[in-house]
VOKOLMI-374256 format. One record per residue (C-alpha): residue number from 0; residue in three letters; x, y, z. Coordinates in nm, 2 decimals, always signed. Layout:
[NUM,ALA,[X,Y,Z]];
...
//
This chain:
[0,UNK,[-6.40,-8.82,-21.93]];
[1,UNK,[-6.31,-9.17,-21.83]];
[2,UNK,[-5.93,-9.04,-21.80]];
[3,UNK,[-6.05,-8.75,-21.58]];
[4,UNK,[-6.26,-8.98,-21.34]];
[5,UNK,[-5.95,-9.21,-21.32]];
[6,UNK,[-5.72,-8.92,-21.20]];
[7,UNK,[-5.94,-8.84,-20.94]];
[8,UNK,[-5.93,-9.20,-20.78]];
[9,UNK,[-5.72,-9.18,-20.45]];
[10,UNK,[-5.44,-9.42,-20.43]];
[11,UNK,[-5.49,-9.72,-20.19]];
[12,UNK,[-5.32,-9.68,-19.85]];
[13,UNK,[-5.00,-9.85,-19.81]];
[14,UNK,[-5.00,-10.18,-19.66]];
[15,UNK,[-4.78,-10.47,-19.57]];
[16,UNK,[-4.74,-10.77,-19.79]];
[17,UNK,[-4.75,-10.99,-19.49]];
[18,UNK,[-4.85,-10.91,-19.14]];
[19,UNK,[-4.92,-11.09,-18.81]];
[20,UNK,[-5.10,-10.98,-18.50]];
[21,UNK,[-5.12,-11.21,-18.21]];
[22,UNK,[-5.19,-11.18,-17.84]];
[23,UNK,[-4.85,-11.16,-17.63]];
[24,UNK,[-4.81,-11.46,-17.42]];
[25,UNK,[-4.49,-11.35,-17.23]];
[26,UNK,[-4.67,-11.11,-17.00]];
[27,UNK,[-4.63,-10.74,-16.92]];
[28,UNK,[-4.27,-10.69,-17.01]];
[29,UNK,[-4.30,-10.36,-17.18]];
[30,UNK,[-4.30,-10.29,-17.54]];
[31,UNK,[-4.01,-10.37,-17.73]];
[32,UNK,[-3.93,-10.31,-18.13]];
[33,UNK,[-3.93,-10.07,-18.42]];
[34,UNK,[-3.98,-10.03,-18.80]];
[35,UNK,[-3.66,-10.06,-19.00]];
[36,UNK,[-3.67,-9.85,-19.30]];
[37,UNK,[-3.40,-9.75,-19.56]];
[38,UNK,[-3.36,-9.42,-19.37]];
[39,UNK,[-3.38,-9.56,-19.02]];
[40,UNK,[-3.07,-9.50,-18.78]];
[41,UNK,[-2.95,-9.75,-18.53]];
[42,UNK,[-2.66,-9.61,-18.34]];
[43,UNK,[-2.38,-9.83,-18.24]];
[44,UNK,[-2.41,-9.96,-17.89]];
[45,UNK,[-2.77,-9.98,-17.89]];
[46,UNK,[-2.92,-10.19,-17.65]];
[47,UNK,[-3.15,-10.38,-17.90]];
[48,UNK,[-3.08,-10.51,-18.24]];
[49,UNK,[-3.30,-10.36,-18.52]];
[50,UNK,[-3.55,-10.59,-18.70]];
[51,UNK,[-3.48,-10.70,-19.06]];
[52,UNK,[-3.48,-10.43,-19.33]];
[53,UNK,[-3.84,-10.35,-19.45]];
[54,UNK,[-4.02,-10.48,-19.14]];
[55,UNK,[-4.19,-10.36,-18.83]];
[56,UNK,[-4.15,-10.59,-18.54]];
[57,UNK,[-4.32,-10.54,-18.20]];
[58,UNK,[-4.35,-10.74,-17.89]];
[59,UNK,[-4.56,-10.69,-17.57]];
[60,UNK,[-4.73,-10.37,-17.71]];
[61,UNK,[-5.07,-10.22,-17.61]];
[62,UNK,[-5.26,-10.09,-17.91]];
[63,UNK,[-5.22,-9.75,-17.77]];
[64,UNK,[-4.84,-9.81,-17.78]];
[65,UNK,[-4.87,-9.91,-18.14]];
[66,UNK,[-5.11,-9.61,-18.22]];
[67,UNK,[-4.84,-9.38,-18.05]];
[68,UNK,[-4.56,-9.50,-18.28]];
[69,UNK,[-4.76,-9.55,-18.60]];
[70,UNK,[-4.93,-9.19,-18.60]];
[71,UNK,[-4.62,-9.00,-18.44]];
[72,UNK,[-4.84,-8.90,-18.13]];
[73,UNK,[-4.52,-8.86,-17.95]];
[74,UNK,[-4.68,-8.88,-17.60]];
[75,UNK,[-4.92,-9.15,-17.47]];
[76,UNK,[-5.10,-8.89,-17.27]];
[77,UNK,[-5.23,-8.74,-17.63]];
[78,UNK,[-5.42,-9.06,-17.70]];
[79,UNK,[-5.78,-9.07,-17.58]];
[80,UNK,[-5.97,-9.39,-17.59]];
[81,UNK,[-6.31,-9.50,-17.47]];
[82,UNK,[-6.20,-9.89,-17.47]];
[83,UNK,[-5.99,-9.91,-17.15]];
[84,UNK,[-5.79,-10.20,-17.29]];
[85,UNK,[-5.65,-9.98,-17.56]];
[86,UNK,[-5.40,-9.77,-17.35]];
[87,UNK,[-5.42,-9.97,-17.00]];
[88,UNK,[-5.46,-10.31,-16.87]];
[89,UNK,[-5.28,-10.64,-16.95]];
[90,UNK,[-5.39,-10.68,-17.31]];
[91,UNK,[-5.07,-10.68,-17.53]];
[92,UNK,[-4.99,-10.80,-17.87]];
[93,UNK,[-4.71,-10.91,-18.09]];
[94,UNK,[-4.70,-10.76,-18.43]];
[95,UNK,[-4.49,-10.81,-18.73]];
[96,UNK,[-4.54,-10.68,-19.10]];
[97,UNK,[-4.31,-10.70,-19.41]];
[98,UNK,[-4.32,-10.47,-19.69]];
[99,UNK,[-4.35,-10.58,-20.04]];
[100,UNK,[-4.00,-10.45,-20.13]];
[101,UNK,[-3.81,-10.44,-19.80]];
[102,UNK,[-3.50,-10.31,-19.98]];
[103,UNK,[-3.65,-9.99,-20.07]];
[104,UNK,[-3.92,-9.91,-19.80]];
[105,UNK,[-3.85,-9.59,-19.58]];
[106,UNK,[-3.93,-9.57,-19.24]];
[107,UNK,[-4.22,-9.34,-19.30]];
[108,UNK,[-4.36,-9.56,-19.56]];
[109,UNK,[-4.35,-9.87,-19.29]];
[110,UNK,[-4.52,-9.66,-19.03]];
[111,UNK,[-4.81,-9.57,-19.29]];
[112,UNK,[-4.83,-9.95,-19.35]];
[113,UNK,[-4.86,-10.00,-18.97]];
[114,UNK,[-5.14,-9.73,-18.96]];
[115,UNK,[-5.33,-9.94,-19.22]];
[116,UNK,[-5.27,-10.26,-19.03]];
[117,UNK,[-5.39,-10.11,-18.69]];
[118,UNK,[-5.71,-9.95,-18.86]];
[119,UNK,[-5.80,-10.31,-19.03]];
[120,UNK,[-5.71,-10.56,-18.77]];
[121,UNK,[-5.82,-10.38,-18.49]];
[122,UNK,[-6.15,-10.23,-18.68]];
[123,UNK,[-6.02,-9.88,-18.53]];
[124,UNK,[-6.21,-9.56,-18.59]];
[125,UNK,[-6.05,-9.24,-18.47]];
[126,UNK,[-6.03,-8.87,-18.52]];
[127,UNK,[-5.80,-8.58,-18.44]];
[128,UNK,[-5.88,-8.31,-18.17]];
[129,UNK,[-5.69,-8.01,-18.16]];
[130,UNK,[-5.63,-7.85,-17.79]];
[131,UNK,[-5.45,-7.54,-17.68]];
[132,UNK,[-5.25,-7.59,-17.37]];
[133,UNK,[-4.95,-7.44,-17.18]];
[134,UNK,[-4.63,-7.54,-17.33]];
[135,UNK,[-4.31,-7.40,-17.45]];
[136,UNK,[-4.23,-7.19,-17.76]];
[137,UNK,[-3.88,-7.25,-17.91]];
[138,UNK,[-3.75,-6.89,-18.00]];
[139,UNK,[-3.40,-6.74,-18.12]];
[140,UNK,[-3.21,-6.59,-17.84]];
[141,UNK,[-3.15,-6.22,-17.80]];
[142,UNK,[-2.77,-6.25,-17.96]];
[143,UNK,[-2.90,-6.46,-18.24]];
[144,UNK,[-2.90,-6.84,-18.32]];
[145,UNK,[-2.56,-7.05,-18.33]];
[146,UNK,[-2.65,-7.28,-18.60]];
[147,UNK,[-2.49,-7.34,-18.94]];
[148,UNK,[-2.69,-7.50,-19.22]];
[149,UNK,[-2.64,-7.85,-19.29]];
[150,UNK,[-2.35,-7.97,-19.49]];
[151,UNK,[-2.47,-8.35,-19.44]];
[152,UNK,[-2.62,-8.53,-19.73]];
[153,UNK,[-2.83,-8.75,-19.51]];
[154,UNK,[-3.09,-8.70,-19.22]];
[155,UNK,[-2.98,-8.87,-18.90]];
[156,UNK,[-3.07,-8.84,-18.54]];
[157,UNK,[-2.90,-9.03,-18.26]];
[158,UNK,[-2.91,-9.03,-17.88]];
[159,UNK,[-2.62,-9.04,-17.63]];
[160,UNK,[-2.59,-9.08,-17.25]];
[161,UNK,[-2.29,-9.12,-17.00]];
[162,UNK,[-2.20,-9.43,-16.86]];
[163,UNK,[-1.89,-9.45,-16.63]];
[164,UNK,[-1.78,-9.10,-16.76]];
[165,UNK,[-1.80,-9.23,-17.13]];
[166,UNK,[-2.05,-9.13,-17.41]];
[167,UNK,[-2.25,-9.43,-17.50]];
[168,UNK,[-2.49,-9.45,-17.79]];
[169,UNK,[-2.84,-9.54,-17.70]];
[170,UNK,[-3.15,-9.63,-17.90]];
[171,UNK,[-3.37,-9.40,-17.73]];
[172,UNK,[-3.34,-9.12,-17.47]];
[173,UNK,[-3.34,-9.23,-17.10]];
[174,UNK,[-3.51,-8.96,-16.88]];
[175,UNK,[-3.35,-8.85,-16.57]];
[176,UNK,[-3.00,-8.92,-16.74]];
[177,UNK,[-2.75,-8.68,-16.93]];
[178,UNK,[-2.89,-8.66,-17.29]];
[179,UNK,[-2.70,-8.57,-17.61]];
[180,UNK,[-2.91,-8.52,-17.92]];
[181,UNK,[-2.69,-8.53,-18.22]];
[182,UNK,[-2.87,-8.42,-18.54]];
[183,UNK,[-2.78,-8.41,-18.92]];
[184,UNK,[-3.01,-8.21,-19.17]];
[185,UNK,[-3.28,-8.15,-18.91]];
[186,UNK,[-3.53,-7.85,-18.89]];
[187,UNK,[-3.63,-7.66,-18.59]];
[188,UNK,[-3.94,-7.82,-18.62]];
[189,UNK,[-3.78,-8.16,-18.56]];
[190,UNK,[-3.60,-8.01,-18.26]];
[191,UNK,[-3.93,-7.92,-18.10]];
[192,UNK,[-4.07,-8.25,-18.17]];
[193,UNK,[-3.77,-8.41,-18.00]];
[194,UNK,[-3.80,-8.17,-17.69]];
[195,UNK,[-4.16,-8.26,-17.66]];
[196,UNK,[-4.07,-8.64,-17.66]];
[197,UNK,[-3.78,-8.63,-17.41]];
[198,UNK,[-3.79,-8.29,-17.23]];
[199,UNK,[-4.05,-8.40,-16.97]];
[200,UNK,[-4.17,-8.03,-16.95]];
[201,UNK,[-4.48,-8.03,-17.19]];
[202,UNK,[-4.53,-7.98,-17.56]];
[203,UNK,[-4.31,-7.76,-17.75]];
[204,UNK,[-4.36,-7.55,-18.06]];
[205,UNK,[-4.11,-7.42,-18.32]];
[206,UNK,[-4.14,-7.04,-18.32]];
[207,UNK,[-3.79,-6.95,-18.42]];
[208,UNK,[-3.88,-6.84,-18.79]];
[209,UNK,[-3.58,-7.06,-18.91]];
[210,UNK,[-3.68,-7.25,-19.21]];
[211,UNK,[-3.34,-7.44,-19.29]];
[212,UNK,[-3.19,-7.77,-19.19]];
[213,UNK,[-2.90,-7.78,-18.96]];
[214,UNK,[-2.62,-8.01,-18.80]];
[215,UNK,[-2.60,-7.96,-18.43]];
[216,UNK,[-2.54,-8.13,-18.11]];
[217,UNK,[-2.74,-8.04,-17.78]];
[218,UNK,[-2.63,-8.18,-17.45]];
[219,UNK,[-2.80,-8.13,-17.11]];
[220,UNK,[-2.86,-8.29,-16.78]];
[221,UNK,[-3.15,-8.17,-16.55]];
[222,UNK,[-2.98,-8.33,-16.25]];
[223,UNK,[-2.61,-8.24,-16.28]];
[224,UNK,[-2.62,-7.94,-16.52]];
[225,UNK,[-2.66,-7.75,-16.75]];
[226,UNK,[-3.05,-7.78,-16.74]];
[227,UNK,[-3.20,-7.77,-17.08]];
[228,UNK,[-3.29,-7.42,-17.10]];
[229,UNK,[-2.94,-7.32,-17.05]];
[230,UNK,[-2.80,-7.57,-17.27]];
[231,UNK,[-3.02,-7.43,-17.56]];
[232,UNK,[-2.91,-7.09,-17.49]];
[233,UNK,[-2.53,-7.16,-17.47]];
[234,UNK,[-2.49,-7.43,-17.72]];
[235,UNK,[-2.77,-7.33,-17.99]];
[236,UNK,[-2.84,-6.97,-17.93]];
[237,UNK,[-3.21,-7.05,-17.88]];
[238,UNK,[-3.43,-6.98,-17.58]];
[239,UNK,[-3.75,-7.12,-17.45]];
[240,UNK,[-4.08,-6.93,-17.33]];
[241,UNK,[-4.38,-7.06,-17.18]];
[242,UNK,[-4.67,-7.00,-17.42]];
[243,UNK,[-4.99,-7.16,-17.52]];
[244,UNK,[-4.93,-7.42,-17.81]];
[245,UNK,[-5.15,-7.64,-18.00]];
[246,UNK,[-5.16,-8.01,-17.96]];
[247,UNK,[-5.35,-8.28,-18.15]];
[248,UNK,[-5.51,-8.54,-17.93]];
[249,UNK,[-5.57,-8.87,-18.12]];
[250,UNK,[-5.91,-8.99,-18.01]];
[251,UNK,[-5.98,-9.35,-18.05]];
[252,UNK,[-6.36,-9.36,-18.08]];
[253,UNK,[-6.38,-9.77,-18.11]];
[254,UNK,[-6.16,-10.06,-18.15]];
[255,UNK,[-6.19,-10.43,-18.14]];
[256,UNK,[-5.97,-10.71,-18.04]];
[257,UNK,[-5.77,-10.80,-18.35]];
[258,UNK,[-5.90,-11.03,-18.62]];
[259,UNK,[-5.72,-11.34,-18.72]];
[260,UNK,[-5.43,-11.35,-18.94]];
//
């Protein structure tokens, strides 16, 4: 009986070994930072150096920014909050957390630790709220997909843009500029998430029916061409169609200014 009861005890949430949350004193400079896990990728030429392995480091971040990253919301517009300071205003924070075993913590584990930190230090209570809205379905084109199963042994994603006629790796996509998405061992669901994040068209949903993982390269330029829809068709054999898609809002019911370290 004791063994059976013990087996039902849920595992404690992942948490940083050491973490600090402090008000940002440098003003409204825009959030900077990331979580650096064993499977994180930082392409050469990125404008910012990654934090040390096994750490999450952010500066000048609103709580809403941190929630967006930790919970993978992908779009700040999909966060709803009753405390106005969470997603707007001038209150920003510097946050740093270190895993107990930095050499083996994955990015996903670090993000789970960041979730725990936000819930505990900001006394944050929230719930998910699914909503149907107009978006885009990612579908296989009429002539079939131009995708080959991945031959890579590691999942990677990197972004490139064009500067002075040359391809330059960047740490994050730059809206309004030519974008190239270089993917290894990525699913179509991951592609749909990426397009939601950078496409500036609305939410995307994977409805290709393709379950595998693929290596591919997708380049488009809404200003100079080809636009995203044409690039998907020509380069990957996929098409997009306006449809109703499900979006999960993260609703912050309550939050408080962070407790002491």
